[in-house]
C-alpha positions as CSV (number, residue, x, y, z in Angstrom):
1,M,23.7,-55.5,-83.0
2,F,26.9,-54.0,-81.7
3,R,25.5,-50.5,-81.8
4,K,22.4,-51.6,-79.9
5,F,24.6,-53.1,-77.3
6,V,26.7,-49.9,-77.0
7,R,23.5,-47.8,-76.6
8,R,22.2,-50.1,-73.9
9,F,25.6,-50.2,-72.2
10,G,25.8,-46.4,-72.3
11,K,22.3,-46.0,-70.8
12,T,23.1,-48.5,-68.1
13,L,26.4,-46.8,-67.3
14,A,24.7,-43.4,-67.2
15,L,22.0,-44.7,-64.8
16,L,24.6,-46.3,-62.5
17,T,26.6,-43.0,-62.5
18,V,23.5,-40.9,-61.6
19,G,22.6,-43.5,-58.9
20,L,26.1,-43.3,-57.4
21,V,26.1,-39.5,-57.4
22,L,22.7,-39.5,-55.7
23,L,23.8,-42.0,-53.1
24,V,26.9,-40.1,-52.2
25,R,25.2,-36.8,-52.0
26,G,22.3,-38.3,-50.0
27,C,24.7,-39.8,-47.5
28,Y,26.6,-36.4,-47.2
29,S,23.3,-34.5,-46.6
30,F,22.0,-37.0,-44.1
31,V,25.1,-36.7,-41.9
32,N,24.8,-32.9,-42.1
33,W,21.2,-33.0,-41.1
34,K,21.8,-35.4,-38.1
35,T,24.5,-33.2,-36.7
36,K,23.4,-29.6,-37.5
37,T,22.6,-28.6,-33.9
38,T,25.8,-29.7,-32.2
39,H,28.6,-27.7,-33.7
40,Y,29.7,-24.0,-33.3
41,D,31.9,-21.5,-35.0
42,E,31.8,-18.7,-32.5
43,I,33.9,-19.1,-29.3
44,A,31.5,-16.9,-27.3
45,Q,28.6,-19.3,-28.1
46,I,30.1,-22.7,-27.6
47,P,29.4,-24.3,-24.1
48,A,32.5,-25.0,-22.0
49,R,33.6,-28.6,-21.8
50,H,36.3,-30.3,-19.7
51,V,38.1,-31.8,-22.7
52,G,38.7,-30.9,-26.3
53,L,39.5,-33.6,-28.9
54,V,41.7,-32.3,-31.7
55,L,41.5,-34.5,-34.8
56,G,44.9,-35.1,-36.5
57,T,46.1,-34.4,-39.9
58,S,49.4,-34.1,-41.6
59,K,51.5,-31.0,-40.7
60,R,52.6,-30.6,-44.4
61,L,51.0,-31.3,-47.8
62,S,52.5,-33.7,-50.3
63,D,54.5,-30.9,-51.9
64,G,56.1,-30.0,-48.5
65,S,54.2,-26.8,-48.0
66,P,52.3,-26.1,-44.7
67,N,48.9,-27.8,-44.4
68,P,46.3,-25.1,-43.7
69,F,43.9,-27.7,-42.3
70,F,46.5,-28.5,-39.6
71,Q,47.2,-24.8,-38.9
72,Y,43.6,-23.8,-38.6
73,R,42.8,-26.7,-36.2
74,I,45.7,-25.8,-34.0
75,E,44.6,-22.1,-34.0
76,A,41.1,-23.1,-33.0
77,A,42.3,-25.4,-30.2
78,A,44.5,-22.7,-28.8
79,K,41.8,-20.1,-28.9
80,L,39.3,-22.4,-27.1
81,Y,41.8,-23.2,-24.4
82,K,42.7,-19.5,-23.8
83,A,39.0,-18.6,-23.7
84,H,38.5,-21.3,-20.9
85,K,36.1,-23.2,-23.1
86,I,38.2,-26.4,-22.5
87,K,40.6,-27.3,-19.8
88,Y,42.5,-30.2,-21.4
89,L,43.3,-31.1,-25.0
90,I,43.6,-34.7,-26.3
91,L,45.6,-34.7,-29.5
92,S,44.6,-37.7,-31.5
93,G,46.3,-38.8,-34.7
94,D,48.4,-41.2,-36.7
95,N,51.8,-42.3,-35.5
96,R,52.5,-44.8,-38.2
97,H,56.2,-44.2,-38.6
98,Y,59.0,-42.6,-36.5
99,T,59.2,-39.8,-39.2
100,Y,55.4,-39.2,-39.1
101,N,53.8,-38.2,-35.9
102,E,50.6,-36.2,-36.0
103,P,50.1,-35.9,-32.2
104,Q,53.7,-34.8,-31.6
105,D,53.4,-32.2,-34.4
106,M,50.2,-30.8,-32.9
107,K,51.8,-30.7,-29.4
108,K,54.7,-28.7,-30.7
109,A,52.4,-26.2,-32.5
110,L,50.2,-25.8,-29.4
111,L,53.1,-25.2,-27.1
112,A,54.4,-22.6,-29.5
113,R,51.0,-20.9,-29.1
114,G,51.2,-20.8,-25.3
115,V,49.1,-23.8,-24.4
116,P,50.9,-25.4,-21.3
117,E,52.2,-29.0,-21.5
118,Q,50.2,-30.1,-18.5
119,A,47.0,-29.3,-20.4
120,I,47.9,-31.7,-23.3
121,F,47.3,-35.4,-23.5
122,M,48.5,-37.5,-26.4
123,D,46.6,-40.2,-28.3
124,Y,48.9,-41.9,-30.7
125,A,46.4,-44.5,-31.9
126,G,43.9,-42.1,-33.6
127,L,44.4,-43.9,-36.9
128,R,41.0,-42.8,-38.2
129,T,38.2,-40.5,-37.0
130,F,36.2,-43.4,-35.6
131,D,39.2,-44.5,-33.5
132,S,39.8,-41.0,-32.2
133,V,36.2,-40.5,-31.1
134,V,35.8,-43.9,-29.5
135,R,39.2,-43.9,-27.8
136,C,38.3,-40.5,-26.2
137,Q,35.4,-42.2,-24.5
138,Q,36.8,-45.7,-23.8
139,V,40.5,-45.0,-23.2
140,F,40.4,-41.4,-21.8
141,G,37.1,-41.9,-20.0
142,Q,35.3,-38.9,-21.5
143,Q,31.5,-39.0,-22.0
144,Q,31.3,-35.3,-22.9
145,F,33.8,-33.4,-25.0
146,T,34.4,-30.9,-27.7
147,I,35.6,-32.1,-31.1
148,I,37.9,-29.7,-33.0
149,S,38.4,-29.8,-36.7
150,Q,36.9,-28.3,-39.9
151,R,33.2,-28.3,-40.2
152,F,32.9,-31.1,-42.8
153,H,35.2,-33.3,-40.6
154,N,33.3,-32.4,-37.4
155,Q,30.0,-33.4,-38.9
156,R,31.3,-37.0,-39.6
157,A,32.9,-37.2,-36.1
158,L,29.7,-36.0,-34.5
159,Y,27.7,-38.6,-36.3
160,I,30.1,-41.3,-35.0
161,A,29.8,-39.9,-31.5
162,K,26.0,-39.8,-31.7
163,Q,25.8,-43.5,-32.8
164,M,28.1,-44.4,-30.0
165,H,25.9,-42.6,-27.4
166,I,28.6,-40.0,-26.7
167,D,27.6,-36.4,-25.7
168,A,29.9,-34.5,-28.1
169,I,29.8,-31.0,-29.5
170,A,32.2,-29.5,-32.0
171,F,34.0,-26.3,-32.8
172,D,34.5,-25.6,-36.5
173,A,38.0,-24.5,-37.3
174,E,38.5,-22.2,-40.3
175,D,38.0,-24.1,-43.5
176,V,40.2,-24.1,-46.6
177,G,39.1,-22.7,-50.0
178,F,37.4,-25.0,-52.5
179,W,40.3,-25.4,-54.9
180,R,43.0,-25.5,-52.3
181,G,41.2,-28.2,-50.3
182,F,39.6,-29.9,-53.3
183,K,41.2,-33.4,-52.7
184,T,40.2,-33.4,-49.0
185,H,36.7,-32.3,-49.7
186,F,36.3,-34.8,-52.5
187,R,37.5,-37.7,-50.3
188,E,35.0,-36.6,-47.7
189,Q,32.1,-37.3,-50.1
190,F,32.9,-41.0,-50.0
191,A,33.9,-41.0,-46.3
192,R,30.3,-40.1,-45.5
193,V,29.1,-43.3,-47.3
194,K,31.7,-45.3,-45.4
195,V,30.7,-44.0,-42.0
196,L,27.1,-44.9,-42.6
197,I,28.1,-48.4,-43.7
198,D,30.4,-48.7,-40.7
199,M,27.9,-47.4,-38.1
200,H,24.8,-49.3,-39.4
201,L,26.2,-52.5,-41.0
202,L,29.8,-53.3,-40.0
203,H,30.0,-52.0,-36.4
204,P,33.8,-51.7,-36.3
205,E,36.1,-51.6,-33.3
206,P,39.1,-49.3,-32.8
207,H,42.4,-50.7,-34.0
208,F,43.8,-50.3,-30.5
209,L,42.4,-49.7,-27.1
210,G,44.8,-50.7,-24.3
211,E,45.4,-49.2,-20.9
212,K,43.0,-46.5,-19.8
213,L,44.4,-43.0,-19.4
214,Y,42.0,-40.9,-17.4
215,I,42.0,-37.1,-17.6
216,P,42.0,-35.3,-14.2
217,S,38.5,-34.2,-13.1
């Protein structure tokens, strides 16, 4: 009896595992398919937009070493600005503690790369990708903008924008190798499931909106 129970349990567990894997991969592929025509990786090909939205991430990894995801996003944003593909940059990220400030870190890095301060606007309430995208529209008054991050992140951000009826395109910053960026890419698998649940079932609101901060036209 016990062996029979174990066999049934094992089969059930295996079926549940396969189902979960198929669900996660299906959600991942669906988001890719829905956003495949709205992101670019060549500066010469991307249309010019008034504003670029840089999605935040930590400047350093947990071991204290520089975060390549951060570095590549900054490099991409600076290149777009210098190529006149965007006129202003909104730096959107987490500011959860006085010792952790993603927008401020991004600003310092962009200033060091020659982007002038008057071209930079700060969004300290970009606590998640959804908040960054929606706040760009509702707080900064932008209906059209370019999202700047790695391709996998851009795809999710573009899907959010599409569901919120925002005319967004994206520029794909250089990605990080599979093993070096394994944790980030692994988390993204489940973030795709969450974004579909959020957009189609939960319909969340940004954590903070507040006073409108319009970009000069």
